[in-house]
VOGU-3710 file (C-alpha; in Angstrom, 3 decimals, decimal comma):
1> mvldyldigk> 17,107/-0,685/-2,161  14,507/-3,071/-2,350  12,420/-3,664/0,738  11,237/-7,293/2,163  8,203/-6,526/3,621  8,214/-10,225/5,217  11,264/-9,272/7,073  9,732/-5,793/7,859  6,660/-7,545/9,301  8,979/-9,901/11,256
11> riarrrrqln> 10,756/-6,890/13,069  7,540/-5,336/13,622  6,523/-8,358/15,449  9,522/-8,921/17,479  9,240/-5,238/18,586  5,863/-5,751/19,663  6,508/-8,952/21,696  9,363/-7,414/23,374  6,935/-4,713/24,696  4,542/-7,444/25,552
21> ltqaqveeka> 1,805/-5,943/23,458  -0,804/-7,722/21,639  -1,486/-7,140/18,312  -4,959/-5,848/19,225  -3,416/-3,502/21,566  -1,031/-2,213/18,767  -3,601/-1,786/16,317  -5,398/0,517/18,770  -2,339/2,454/19,741  -1,498/3,042/16,039
31> nmgykylsnv> -5,363/3,727/14,873  -5,038/0,707/12,664  -7,919/-1,590/11,643  -8,866/-5,004/13,077  -6,438/-7,553/11,722  -4,442/-5,384/9,711  -1,359/-5,622/11,993  -1,777/-9,426/11,526  -1,449/-9,125/7,952  1,842/-6,625/8,206
41> ergvsipste> 3,553/-8,919/10,467  2,822/-11,684/7,855  3,996/-10,083/4,812  0,606/-10,173/3,343  -0,251/-6,460/3,463  2,317/-3,724/2,501  2,140/-0,897/4,824  2,311/2,672/3,919  4,886/5,350/5,066  2,155/6,636/7,477
51> vimrlalale> 1,441/3,099/8,623  5,105/2,570/9,444  5,545/5,840/11,447  2,612/5,229/13,282  3,695/1,740/14,414  7,167/3,433/15,055  5,477/5,596/17,647  3,075/3,056/18,985  6,034/0,733/19,561  8,497/3,144/20,991
61> ttpdeflvgt> 10,905/3,200/18,117  12,522/4,361/15,004  10,924/3,448/11,390  14,402/2,256/10,506  14,529/-0,508/13,176  11,527/-1,802/10,923  12,731/-0,781/7,520  16,489/-2,053/7,693  16,620/-3,916/11,298  18,640/-0,847/12,886
71> mrvrdeewkn> 17,519/1,999/15,111  19,778/4,908/14,585  18,255/7,581/17,302  16,597/6,992/20,383  15,279/10,490/21,203  12,161/12,492/20,844  12,980/14,159/17,182  11,567/11,200/15,376  8,254/11,251/17,201  7,977/14,793/16,292
81> vaeylrlmnp> 8,356/14,257/12,810  6,068/11,390/13,002  3,336/13,396/14,535  3,795/15,769/11,477  2,986/12,837/9,114  0,399/11,473/10,863  -1,808/15,018/10,732  -0,871/15,004/6,631  -3,305/14,296/4,014  -2,450/11,706/1,209
91> kqlemaksfl> -1,418/14,521/-1,002  1,064/16,099/1,531  2,337/12,693/2,592  3,325/12,152/-1,093  5,003/15,442/-1,024  6,796/14,419/2,228  7,791/11,236/0,957  9,293/12,746/-2,361  10,972/15,344/-0,136  12,686/12,465/2,208
101> qwlseqnvq> 13,664/10,366/-0,874  15,300/13,650/-2,041  16,832/14,159/0,971  18,342/10,806/1,615  20,227/11,023/-1,736  21,899/13,982/-0,750  25,476/13,960/0,692  25,196/15,922/3,855  27,141/15,075/6,903
//
């Protein structure tokens, strides 16, 4: 699967506008640097997994809404996972990413 970062940025911008939030408000909620969201929304910057998770939390959605354009679950469980990821150091995040990639490849129903 190839990610289209321009599409991801457009989905993030659409969700932000749905909530009537400014880029600055979302940057503050997601603990992001000034103007970084603008670059993500325009596909100029490639957001890390952690940034996608923080944006999903700040914009009250799930990461898959940004990544693939759908939201599978509207419950609190994904927020709990996002909170764990938010507190991880870079090495832990890389390990979590590897595990999530492995898990997504498993045929579990």
